[in-house]
C-alpha angles and dihedrals in degrees: 000000000000119000122253090259091060090047089053095045101044133060119257097242090056092049093047090058095040093053096055111109121228095246089058094058134083122221112245143157116261091270091060097254111140117249119201097218131004094219098054121108133185116244137173095253126325094298101027132105124279121272121244088216090070095106093173093060096039092048092045093053095040092053092045090054089057101042095108119075120195109286119232113277087226128019091027096149112062152142131216147186142173129246148141134273119211126192107226100167113030118219097194088138087066106026134030094201108132095229091060097042106085136033108251095022109145138190135176119260133197113200130194123190122191150163114248115218106032131085123257090271097047126121121282091214096057118132097254140117114269126232116229113189126172127189109202107198097205130177087255098051137282120320111196118201108196104190144148136225091252127069094223138039139214097259147028100192110081097211089064093065100085090044092050093048091050088059090053092054133066123307109260091230109030094030089220125142122228088265085078102021117023096173096108091043095057094035091064094043093047089055096047109049095178085078093069098098092053090043090056092050091046094049092041129076094288090061091088110031117198095250128312096284093066103054136083126236126223128187090212094194124087115250132187122238116202125197130207091270090061092250118137141196134191114253143191117202124221128189108191122196113242087203090063122235130286136172142206119228122232090244093053097042094088089065092068128083122246092252097041097128093048092048092047095049096042093045095049093051092045089054093050094253094132115193120220140188130207113227124213144151138229108212136189135175124243090255091051089051090054092048092047090057096041095047105028104017091234109146118209089204093056120094092201092063130077129208113244108251095213090058096037112027121194113258114211119233106165150306138260124208127197109219106153132058121216114273090212119020097206096048097043106029110021092044094042106117121199122193126179090211089066097098134156130217110291096033123083137166123256126223091269100141095215090051090048091055092048091053085070103030101056096052089046090053093052093049088055098043101037107014135257092290095054091128090065091064109109096245092051100038115114118240102214125155095236132067107263119228131184137148095244106120142176123349125134117326098006098176093171116032105171096262116238094335116129115273092214136049097286130195090196096058105017120190123225128249137209116230116264109268098189133025114224089203089066102040102045127057124251097251110198123159147099122295109267137194106230134189122160125240134218119255134177090256090067088072099048098084095044089047090055089049091055099040105032110021106039123065122218094269091054090050091052092049090050093053091047092049094049097043091045091052091047091058087081094052109106098199119070090194089066091053091048090054094047092050088052089056091049088049089063087059095046134335086220091066093048094048093050092047092049089055093045096046101032089230122122109222128210117273092248140310099282092100097038130092121203131214093215107038139032111249107231089177095057118138092211132036092239090063097051105075122076110251088355089279117149105251128231114268088249091072093063092080088071096209096130083215102278115149101273123202114300093013090131098040110131094014107130114231096024106127123214087208136017091257098273132108098257095042093230123135101304098303123115110236089345095297117130114246094188135028114285121219129198130222 
């Protein structure tokens, strides 16, 4: 029997079929006609050829030939489960979303964890970031959180993403992964230094989490939370494991099976050991975002940057618990489709360019993999309390097609509407300007957070494991020039890292990046003008303002709804006079 979470998350017709036991069924062809035995075939005599009229056999083979759908280009290997989210500490002062409005408010969730680079049959204990996606089935529609287990990512320019992912896949000629040939892997990273923070996390202890239950989740992108007054703040979402975190060392990873994370998650839930995560938000006002860029060069629209926790503590909002495994993996995990553009009233995207590109790309992926009606699949279908109506019709696999209702905006049979809960004119800036060609550049501030990771967060054992992981991975890189460049990037973080890697690899790196030019990023730390431009290409005039597109002072002036403070007397992060009004969590 499915758990209550599955019952809450999935439509009743799907569950009715899923709960039927095999002895209570009758074997049939796909059209429902009974078949006496599944192994029988029709032949022309006992030794003759098969007959084309044998629909059962032809249909069986034809369906078998089409069982596999395209796997995800990234996040192909994954595990999932159902559960429940409960709001424990409402944030209605910051966000009008129904699921955050009332203490004790609940909604079903379907969660999918994954590795990123490998194929659907790849190893669960690979050194790789982990995907962490949550579908909140709220009373106001589905809110999809498409996150990772790291707070930053390798890039901040969206057009780099396909290139980067190609370097994490198999070589187009040898068909080897970077476990056997890491040349492409390090070539990309050595040409895009903004990746260094994520590289350090990947090659550090968090690079191989001990299963999915013992890792945190981070949205990474900046969102906007809007309250009932139409006021908004920027926000970063954190999902912190109540099981704590744990890791597997590179040396120990060979002792684990290829499906270890799946086995661990499924087994824990089956035994009643339900994993849970505490959900919270860092928030800042538009003015604080401007000050953060002007004073510390931390850009809220940059996926390679983190928000300082001392300045912007995480405010707890609730917890979700996974208490039901999927009844059928393919139907409930493989077909689960997460899309960051699936938002609910009170939550909006920011101008983060990578987020903006994902708002398109994820939905486009699902239409390709699953078909244009992928949101009608049981695992993806919203569970709202009203009858949904839209003018999207037909397409492949239209299970529900709005009956005889008009397929246009009719005055004869008008549909009803809910009042507008947010006003886009007040929560998004008035963006007016010329079209520009933009590519970010490297600055000294890009190395501050990774330097703190090395010097203040890791102990000596963690540093030694990092050096061993990096140098071991570099052994499969065919080009020494690539290693020299990557060591130069690490030297900007700490000369200690570079010196240790030079000893471990036997390769002398460059003294820094001042005399290097990169093919992927502008070098804002270049000693000479000829080293500054990416690929040596003359930049657009726009790049001469050197802002790297953080929100400079007065960016939000005149934007309705942008608050100078978080609505409290001291103007600091939602807390009156600096005192916490709700529990604070750390991640």
